[in-house]
C-alpha distance (Angstrom), angle and dihedral (degrees) to the residues before:
residue distance angle dihedral
X1 . . .
X2 3.88 . .
X3 3.79 114.8 .
X4 3.73 119.0 -130.8
X5 3.83 115.2 -115.4
X6 3.66 97.5 -131.8
X7 3.73 93.0 169.4
X8 3.87 93.7 61.1
X9 3.77 90.8 45.3
X10 3.68 96.8 51.9
X11 3.85 91.7 44.4
X12 3.76 93.8 54.4
X13 3.81 95.4 43.1
X14 3.78 91.6 45.1
X15 3.83 90.9 49.4
X16 3.84 90.0 50.3
X17 3.77 90.5 49.5
X18 3.70 91.3 55.9
X19 3.81 90.4 49.3
X20 3.72 94.2 45.4
X21 3.87 94.5 48.1
X22 3.66 90.2 72.1
X23 3.87 99.4 52.0
X24 3.75 135.3 103.0
X25 3.69 90.3 174.6
X26 3.78 93.9 98.3
X27 3.82 95.5 162.5
X28 3.87 90.7 56.5
X29 3.82 86.4 43.4
X30 3.82 91.7 57.3
X31 3.87 89.7 48.2
X32 3.77 93.5 49.9
X33 3.90 100.6 46.1
X34 3.83 92.6 73.0
X35 3.75 90.8 52.0
X36 3.86 91.7 50.5
X37 3.71 90.7 48.9
X38 3.79 87.6 52.3
X39 3.87 87.7 48.4
X40 3.64 93.0 53.5
X41 3.79 93.8 48.7
X42 3.76 90.8 49.8
X43 3.74 96.4 46.4
X44 3.78 90.9 49.2
X45 3.78 92.3 48.1
X46 3.88 97.0 45.3
X47 3.76 99.2 40.9
X48 3.75 97.8 88.4
X49 3.82 91.1 34.9
X50 3.90 88.5 54.5
X51 3.89 89.5 57.2
X52 3.83 93.4 45.0
X53 3.70 94.2 40.0
X54 3.79 91.7 -134.1
X55 3.87 109.4 136.1
X56 3.74 125.6 166.3
X57 3.81 128.4 -157.6
X58 3.82 91.5 -96.6
X59 3.87 89.6 54.7
X60 3.92 88.5 56.0
X61 3.83 89.2 47.1
X62 3.82 89.8 54.3
X63 3.77 92.3 50.0
X64 3.81 89.3 53.0
X65 3.86 90.8 44.0
X66 3.80 89.9 54.9
X67 3.87 95.1 44.2
X68 3.80 101.3 49.6
X69 3.83 99.5 63.5
X70 3.80 91.7 52.3
X71 3.82 85.6 67.8
X72 3.74 86.6 69.2
X73 3.80 91.1 48.4
X74 3.74 95.1 37.6
X75 3.88 121.4 165.2
X76 3.70 130.9 161.5
X77 3.87 89.5 -118.8
X78 3.85 88.0 71.8
X79 3.77 87.1 75.7
X80 3.78 90.2 72.3
X81 3.84 97.8 61.9
X82 3.72 89.9 39.1
X83 3.72 93.8 58.6
X84 3.82 90.3 51.6
X85 3.87 89.8 50.5
X86 3.76 91.3 51.7
X87 3.72 92.6 48.5
X88 3.85 89.2 48.3
X89 3.75 90.1 54.7
X90 3.80 94.5 44.7
X91 3.78 95.2 48.3
X92 3.80 90.5 45.0
X93 3.84 92.6 55.5
X94 3.81 89.8 44.5
X95 3.89 85.7 57.0
X96 3.78 94.8 -122.8
X97 3.74 110.4 163.4
X98 3.80 122.9 -127.5
X99 3.92 96.4 -5.8
X100 3.86 94.2 87.3
X101 3.86 90.3 54.4
X102 3.89 89.7 50.1
X103 3.74 95.5 46.9
X104 3.85 89.7 48.8
X105 3.75 88.2 51.6
X106 3.83 93.7 51.7
X107 3.77 91.3 46.9
X108 3.76 90.8 59.6
X109 3.82 97.9 44.8
X110 4.00 89.3 44.8
X111 3.85 87.3 63.7
X112 3.69 84.3 81.9
X113 3.82 90.9 84.7
X114 3.78 102.2 49.2
X115 3.70 92.6 42.5
X116 3.77 90.5 50.3
X117 3.87 89.7 48.4
X118 3.79 88.4 54.3
X119 3.73 99.6 42.9
X120 3.85 101.2 32.3
X121 3.76 129.3 -9.6
X122 3.76 137.8 -78.0
X123 3.79 116.6 -108.2
X124 3.72 136.1 148.2
X125 3.81 93.4 -89.3
X126 3.79 91.8 52.2
X127 3.92 89.1 49.7
X128 3.78 88.4 48.8
X129 3.81 90.8 57.9
X130 3.76 90.0 45.0
X131 3.88 92.1 51.6
X132 3.79 88.6 53.7
X133 3.74 96.8 46.3
X134 3.80 93.3 42.7
X135 3.79 98.3 47.3
X136 3.81 90.3 42.7
X137 3.79 90.8 54.2
X138 3.77 90.9 43.7
X139 3.81 93.2 54.6
X140 3.81 93.3 40.2
X141 3.73 91.2 54.7
X142 3.84 89.2 53.6
X143 3.85 87.3 47.1
X144 3.75 93.2 54.5
X145 3.81 92.3 46.0
X146 3.80 89.4 49.7
X147 3.90 90.4 51.3
X148 3.75 92.6 55.5
X149 3.76 108.6 98.6
X150 3.86 98.0 -135.0
X151 3.95 96.3 42.0
X152 3.79 115.5 104.9
X153 3.76 99.0 -140.3
X154 3.74 121.4 122.3
X155 3.85 125.5 -137.3
X156 3.82 87.2 -121.0
X157 3.93 88.4 65.8
X158 3.80 87.9 56.4
X159 3.86 90.8 47.4
X160 3.73 94.6 47.8
X161 3.83 93.6 47.5
X162 3.85 90.9 52.4
X163 3.74 94.8 43.3
X164 3.79 90.6 55.0
X165 3.79 90.6 42.7
X166 3.78 90.3 53.6
X167 3.80 93.3 59.2
X168 3.73 89.7 52.7
X169 3.81 95.8 44.5
X170 3.75 93.0 45.1
X171 3.86 90.0 52.4
X172 3.90 90.8 53.5
X173 3.74 90.8 45.5
X174 3.70 86.4 77.1
X175 3.84 87.4 81.7
X176 3.85 94.9 42.5
X177 3.82 110.9 21.9
X178 3.76 94.1 -178.3
X179 3.77 88.2 72.7
X180 3.64 89.1 77.8
X181 3.79 90.7 73.8
X182 3.81 87.7 64.5
X183 3.88 91.4 62.5
X184 3.72 96.7 63.5
X185 3.77 103.1 79.1
X186 3.83 94.6 35.8
X187 3.76 91.5 50.5
X188 3.78 92.7 53.7
X189 3.80 92.5 48.2
X190 3.86 99.1 40.5
X191 3.78 98.5 43.4
X192 3.76 91.2 48.2
X193 3.72 103.0 32.4
X194 3.90 96.4 165.6
X195 3.76 125.6 -149.1
X196 3.81 128.2 -30.4
X197 3.72 115.6 -94.2
X198 3.86 113.7 -85.9
X199 3.75 92.4 -133.0
X200 3.84 138.6 16.3
X201 3.85 86.2 -125.1
X202 3.85 86.2 73.7
X203 3.82 94.3 62.9
X204 3.79 92.5 89.9
X205 3.83 91.8 55.4
X206 3.74 90.8 46.1
X207 3.85 86.4 53.5
X208 3.77 92.0 54.8
X209 3.79 92.4 47.3
X210 3.80 92.3 51.4
X211 3.74 90.8 47.5
X212 3.81 92.4 54.3
X213 3.81 91.9 47.2
X214 3.82 92.9 47.0
X215 3.89 87.0 60.1
X216 3.84 87.3 76.5
X217 3.68 92.2 57.5
X218 3.80 93.8 43.8
X219 3.72 89.7 54.8
X220 3.88 91.2 51.6
X221 3.81 90.1 49.5
X222 3.86 92.1 50.2
X223 3.75 90.3 49.4
X224 3.76 91.3 50.5
X225 3.86 88.4 49.4
X226 3.80 90.7 51.1
X227 3.79 89.0 56.8
X228 3.78 92.1 48.2
X229 3.72 94.8 45.6
X230 3.88 102.4 41.0
X231 3.76 108.0 17.5
X232 3.90 137.6 51.5
X233 3.83 95.7 -150.6
X234 3.84 94.2 120.5
X235 3.83 113.9 59.3
X236 3.83 134.2 171.7
């Protein structure tokens, strides 16, 4: 029985929600939603197959089916998730552990930029939100890998990743200062990641805890997008 990858599904739909929240292009939104649902189905199906390097003809058909519609919505920002997807495939076939999973995660979250370009526009404030969401996801993926008992990632890797991320996020917070609120909970968690899980059975519970804590950051991002979408408080 195949286990549904709820983490990948929640990440892609949350990222799309952030992008769609800015839009007033509702006709384009209705055209893009079926494609995003297809993206979610494909990512969920191919995740485990990417790690095992076992693709069938239908899988390649799905990849093509996902790719062709983006020619109609093409934006240069699509290059970013494409690069991550390519690296995910390369590192998978090179049998490099953990890395394909990380690149796959980053490809999903980096869809925020092309979706925002299609549905709204790209400006420094949108990029600021992307930097926060991307670097949070990057560090959290390392945090999860660290917590898994059989993974050889140290807590200092998580700390260093978040410290570097903080400098970048704080710089971009000059354009949307409210973003700084979203740094409080992740900083507490990532700078003091605690001990590894005692058993792989605890991974599911860890996932639910992370989901609950991520809600705080999600609310901060949505508030930032409300300001971008409806107000003119933050100016260059």
